[in-house]
Backbone as CSV, one residue per row, in Angstrom:
resi,resn,N_x,N_y,N_z,CA_x,CA_y,CA_z,C_x,C_y,C_z
1,MET,49.689,117.815,233.521,50.651,118.740,233.790,51.503,119.342,232.685
2,VAL,51.642,120.677,233.035,52.732,121.725,232.017,54.263,120.822,231.783
3,ILE,54.442,120.437,232.164,56.136,119.636,232.264,55.692,118.959,231.578
4,ARG,54.947,117.688,230.987,54.644,116.986,230.096,54.515,117.052,228.981
5,LYS,53.803,118.364,228.688,53.320,118.967,227.463,54.592,119.002,226.489
6,GLY,54.522,118.658,225.627,55.683,118.694,224.184,57.026,117.814,224.830
7,LEU,57.075,116.736,225.595,58.317,115.912,225.877,57.589,114.465,225.469
8,THR,58.509,113.579,224.498,58.110,112.346,224.626,58.154,111.462,225.824
9,GLU,58.073,110.105,225.739,58.079,109.327,226.726,59.459,109.088,227.034
10,ASP,60.692,109.477,226.348,62.053,109.139,226.607,62.923,110.504,227.503
11,GLU,61.859,111.463,226.612,62.178,112.857,227.356,61.840,113.139,228.577
12,LEU,60.510,112.796,228.554,60.076,113.012,230.244,60.711,111.894,231.102
13,GLU,61.489,110.539,230.835,62.284,109.743,231.649,63.324,110.663,231.721
14,LEU,64.106,111.372,231.051,65.609,111.904,231.125,65.261,113.582,231.873
15,PHE,64.195,114.087,231.616,63.886,114.950,232.520,63.394,114.660,233.955
16,ASP,62.875,113.351,234.227,62.588,113.199,235.642,63.410,112.813,236.594
17,LEU,64.834,112.395,235.737,66.200,111.862,236.079,67.035,113.133,236.642
18,ILE,66.741,114.232,235.563,67.868,115.340,235.981,66.927,116.315,237.005
19,LYS,66.134,116.215,236.964,65.143,117.020,237.522,65.623,117.097,239.241
20,LYS,65.593,118.307,239.635,65.424,118.675,241.134,64.428,118.505,242.009
21,GLU,63.928,118.436,243.239,62.802,118.300,243.743,62.160,119.952,243.541
22,LYS,62.932,120.973,243.886,62.073,122.190,243.924,62.875,123.387,243.064
23,MET,62.309,123.553,241.869,63.129,124.426,240.906,61.900,125.264,240.033
24,THR,62.981,126.408,239.910,62.021,127.460,239.550,60.759,126.966,238.293
25,LYS,60.848,127.864,237.242,60.025,128.081,236.035,61.298,127.922,235.291
26,GLU,62.408,128.902,235.641,63.548,129.225,234.084,64.123,128.063,234.587
27,GLU,64.395,126.999,235.655,64.920,125.924,235.595,64.422,124.966,235.123
28,THR,62.946,124.615,235.581,62.160,123.467,234.674,61.734,123.550,233.302
29,GLN,62.447,124.835,232.782,62.657,125.091,231.067,63.993,124.388,231.172
30,LYS,64.895,124.885,231.302,66.307,124.590,230.931,66.116,122.863,231.213
31,ILE,65.393,122.335,232.165,65.829,120.880,232.203,64.970,119.990,231.275
32,ARG,64.292,120.828,230.287,63.169,120.178,229.403,64.086,120.421,228.175
33,LEU,65.010,121.518,228.100,65.788,121.603,227.022,66.439,120.334,227.257
34,ALA,67.203,120.218,228.212,68.319,119.580,228.210,68.267,118.164,228.053
35,ALA,66.874,117.843,228.392,66.561,116.554,228.381,66.128,115.988,226.453
36,LYS,65.645,117.077,225.978,65.008,117.000,224.595,66.965,116.868,223.649
37,SER,67.648,118.244,224.432,68.972,118.068,223.669,69.646,116.490,223.624
38,LEU,69.752,116.639,224.975,70.328,114.859,225.533,70.017,113.723,224.179
39,LEU,68.557,113.702,224.618,68.115,112.477,223.419,68.597,112.772,222.527
40,HIS,68.535,114.194,221.682,68.380,114.394,220.548,69.654,113.957,219.943
41,ARG,70.904,114.654,220.852,72.262,114.249,220.446,72.601,112.998,220.707
42,LEU,72.373,112.196,221.493,72.254,110.173,221.610,71.990,109.799,220.289
43,ARG,70.894,109.533,219.966,70.450,109.257,218.674,70.255,109.904,217.216
44,GLU,70.394,111.267,217.139,70.409,111.772,215.916,72.087,112.810,215.392
45,GLU,72.487,113.307,216.105,73.956,114.113,215.894,74.830,113.124,215.399
46,THR,75.463,113.529,214.581,77.052,113.083,214.404,77.870,113.910,214.638
47,PRO,78.980,113.457,215.653,79.394,111.877,215.426,78.396,111.182,216.056
48,LYS,77.985,109.855,215.333,77.555,108.600,216.275,78.211,108.575,217.577
49,VAL,77.173,108.375,218.614,77.743,107.851,219.761,77.006,106.581,219.963
50,LEU,75.607,106.263,219.660,75.413,105.443,220.012,75.552,103.935,218.647
51,VAL,76.823,103.714,218.210,76.668,102.860,217.491,76.832,101.430,218.386
52,GLN,76.481,100.486,217.168,75.939,99.317,217.177,77.062,98.241,218.487
53,ASP,76.424,98.029,219.285,77.329,97.098,220.600,77.990,97.990,221.414
54,TRP,77.312,99.395,221.315,78.680,100.510,221.665,78.577,99.853,223.441
55,PHE,77.893,99.740,224.049,78.129,99.332,225.438,78.548,98.029,225.726
56,LYS,79.435,97.258,224.760,80.471,96.293,225.048,81.869,96.616,225.177
57,ASP,82.290,97.847,224.467,83.246,98.441,224.404,84.010,99.651,225.054
58,GLY,84.730,99.805,225.752,84.944,100.807,226.786,85.390,101.794,225.715
59,GLN,86.005,101.815,225.370,85.785,103.299,224.549,84.669,104.061,224.126
60,SER,83.858,102.978,223.743,82.455,103.415,222.901,81.708,103.680,224.569
61,ARG,81.797,103.366,225.423,80.987,103.444,226.705,81.529,105.223,227.133
62,THR,82.908,105.172,227.393,82.996,106.696,227.562,83.087,107.701,226.833
63,ARG,82.778,107.214,224.791,82.030,108.319,224.547,80.601,108.581,224.858
64,VAL,80.102,107.926,224.852,78.126,107.904,225.390,78.869,109.000,226.457
65,ARG,79.179,108.677,227.854,79.461,108.879,228.919,79.706,110.231,228.615
66,THR,80.682,110.902,227.943,80.928,112.129,227.537,80.184,112.813,226.954
67,ALA,79.469,112.108,225.987,78.200,112.935,225.539,77.039,113.525,226.213
68,VAL,76.929,112.273,226.896,76.023,112.918,227.962,76.179,113.857,229.051
69,GLU,78.301,113.848,229.590,78.580,115.005,230.426,78.451,116.487,229.826
70,THR,78.998,116.110,228.301,78.666,117.590,227.443,77.591,118.425,227.754
71,VAL,76.337,117.450,226.920,75.005,118.057,226.962,74.775,118.552,228.233
72,LEU,74.696,117.599,229.418,73.890,118.359,230.334,75.589,119.183,230.898
73,ASP,76.172,119.426,230.726,77.355,120.291,231.300,76.557,122.171,230.669
74,GLU,76.148,121.846,229.538,76.042,123.228,227.998,74.549,123.536,228.947
75,LYS,73.475,122.114,229.597,72.210,122.890,229.368,72.013,122.755,230.339
76,LEU,72.238,122.452,232.028,71.815,122.289,232.954,72.019,124.103,233.795
77,PRO,70.809,124.260,234.673,70.762,125.286,234.891,72.370,125.709,236.227
78,GLU,72.991,126.990,236.102,74.001,127.171,236.865,73.722,126.479,238.350
79,THR,72.485,126.460,238.887,72.515,126.051,240.070,72.600,124.651,240.160
80,TYR,72.529,123.939,239.736,73.102,122.283,239.853,75.233,122.854,240.150
81,ASP,75.339,122.346,241.183,76.972,122.202,241.516,77.247,121.069,241.224
82,ARG,78.365,120.865,241.513,79.084,119.923,241.021,78.937,118.489,241.338
83,ALA,78.688,118.343,242.778,77.887,117.283,243.261,76.703,116.542,242.652
84,VAL,75.652,117.843,242.549,74.439,117.677,241.829,74.745,117.059,240.325
85,PHE,75.645,117.922,239.455,75.922,117.552,238.294,76.268,115.951,237.915
86,THR,77.208,115.932,239.150,78.050,114.175,239.084,76.637,113.585,239.034
87,GLU,75.737,113.854,239.913,74.532,112.748,240.621,74.023,112.747,239.251
88,LYS,73.518,113.485,238.586,72.617,113.541,237.325,73.235,112.808,236.533
89,CYS,73.994,113.140,236.065,75.176,112.381,235.017,75.002,111.107,235.488
90,ASN,75.110,110.576,236.413,75.489,109.596,237.204,73.737,108.219,236.583
91,LYS,72.977,109.226,236.992,71.677,108.752,237.070,71.131,108.397,235.533
92,VAL,71.420,109.611,235.308,71.326,109.449,233.365,72.107,108.141,232.449
93,PHE,73.011,108.283,232.757,74.118,107.033,231.956,74.050,106.143,232.458
94,GLU,73.531,105.056,233.938,73.267,104.243,234.430,71.840,104.063,234.167
95,THR,70.829,104.619,234.346,69.635,104.269,234.478,69.146,104.308,232.880
96,HIS,68.914,105.282,232.321,68.198,105.156,231.514,69.492,105.460,230.293
97,VAL,70.251,105.589,229.573,71.188,105.115,228.612,71.544,103.762,228.827
98,PHE,72.465,102.956,229.955,72.880,101.726,230.236,71.727,100.961,229.820
99,ARG,71.090,101.239,231.107,70.010,100.225,231.067,68.945,100.014,230.202
100,ARG,68.531,101.138,230.326,66.975,101.341,228.686,67.849,100.954,227.334
101,LEU,68.485,101.735,226.644,69.178,101.661,225.591,69.939,99.929,225.381
102,ALA,70.697,99.672,226.213,71.542,98.382,226.123,70.605,97.569,227.157
103,ALA,69.297,97.419,226.826,68.917,96.545,227.999,68.728,94.946,227.020
104,HIS,68.777,94.696,225.909,68.842,93.778,225.611,70.029,92.528,226.215
105,ASP,70.642,93.443,226.150,72.471,92.532,226.963,73.191,92.914,228.003
106,PRO,73.663,92.214,228.672,73.958,92.812,230.426,75.318,93.236,230.184
107,PRO,75.564,93.863,231.398,76.391,94.850,231.234,77.940,93.631,230.863
108,PRO,79.070,93.719,230.145,79.637,93.472,229.761,80.600,93.072,231.457
109,ALA,81.623,92.340,231.485,82.165,91.435,232.334,82.524,92.690,233.040
110,GLY,83.158,92.979,234.150,83.962,94.334,235.032,83.833,95.030,234.709
111,TYR,82.556,95.723,234.251,82.035,97.012,234.080,81.620,96.513,235.232
112,ILE,81.847,98.363,235.712,81.675,98.981,237.259,80.739,100.245,236.923
113,SER,79.466,100.310,237.818,78.443,101.310,237.375,78.917,102.435,237.795
114,SER,79.875,103.110,238.531,79.466,104.012,239.263,81.356,104.863,238.375
115,PHE,81.216,105.932,237.621,81.962,106.558,236.950,83.261,107.279,237.662
116,GLN,84.404,106.670,237.525,85.579,107.396,238.697,86.548,107.139,237.869
117,PRO,87.617,107.903,238.301,88.954,108.543,237.502,89.773,107.094,238.008
118,ALA,90.257,107.052,236.754,91.295,105.347,237.175,92.582,106.741,237.146
119,PRO,93.806,105.819,237.692,94.959,106.221,237.422,95.654,106.610,236.190
120,THR,95.253,106.261,235.267,95.581,106.637,234.127,94.409,107.501,233.196
121,ALA,93.716,107.861,233.868,92.612,108.932,233.109,93.306,110.010,232.890
122,LEU,92.936,110.612,231.799,93.129,111.860,231.222,91.981,112.829,231.439
123,VAL,92.367,113.782,231.852,91.698,114.786,232.419,91.426,115.642,231.244
124,SER,89.927,115.949,231.114,90.137,117.489,229.688,88.559,118.242,230.536
125,ALA,88.845,119.567,230.757,87.575,120.706,231.071,86.812,120.915,230.203
126,LEU,85.646,120.857,230.666,84.672,121.368,229.431,84.072,122.659,229.632
127,SER,84.390,122.892,230.726,84.173,124.373,231.616,84.450,124.696,232.663
128,THR,83.908,125.867,232.697,84.786,126.570,234.581,83.958,125.824,235.584
129,ARG,83.500,124.904,235.087,82.281,124.219,236.776,82.754,123.038,236.932
130,PHE,82.867,122.012,235.419,82.755,120.745,235.700,84.654,120.384,235.245
131,VAL,84.978,119.045,235.684,85.999,118.669,235.235,85.536,116.854,235.047
132,ILE,85.761,116.469,233.307,84.965,115.145,233.086,86.251,114.349,232.776
133,PHE,86.376,113.290,233.410,87.332,111.851,233.401,87.548,111.108,232.176
134,GLN,88.199,110.749,231.097,88.067,110.121,230.294,89.191,109.154,229.983
135,PHE,88.413,107.894,230.071,89.069,106.834,230.509,90.286,106.025,229.347
136,HIS,91.122,105.695,229.204,91.811,104.966,227.846,92.369,103.704,228.199
137,LYS,92.212,102.462,227.574,93.207,101.641,227.970,94.314,101.799,227.937
138,SER,95.015,101.013,229.162,96.383,101.268,229.377,97.219,99.450,228.659
């Protein structure tokens, strides 16, 4: 299959998580690039987001989550509306990032799998399409 060509196993897993059922060739290319870019951001770019035991600390988890959202916001096709964007971010963070990369330890006590704004959330706009919520301990 053409989609698999040039993708690592991890990139292909990300591709499968963020693709839509029906996509044009252009959308498929953008999704491939998004998968590659996201994995590169999480593993290789600075500032590092996947620091040791990142999944045990709320601020570190938020940095990882924000990195996922930032890359997907920049790379996903315009046809991904807010609902689809949120769904894909949740899938990537919960399925690929959290479960796979933090697989050797269970989620910390009190971890809530859905990423929802809290009363003390600070809102920052990443683009005109999406608003991302960043959590800070009160």
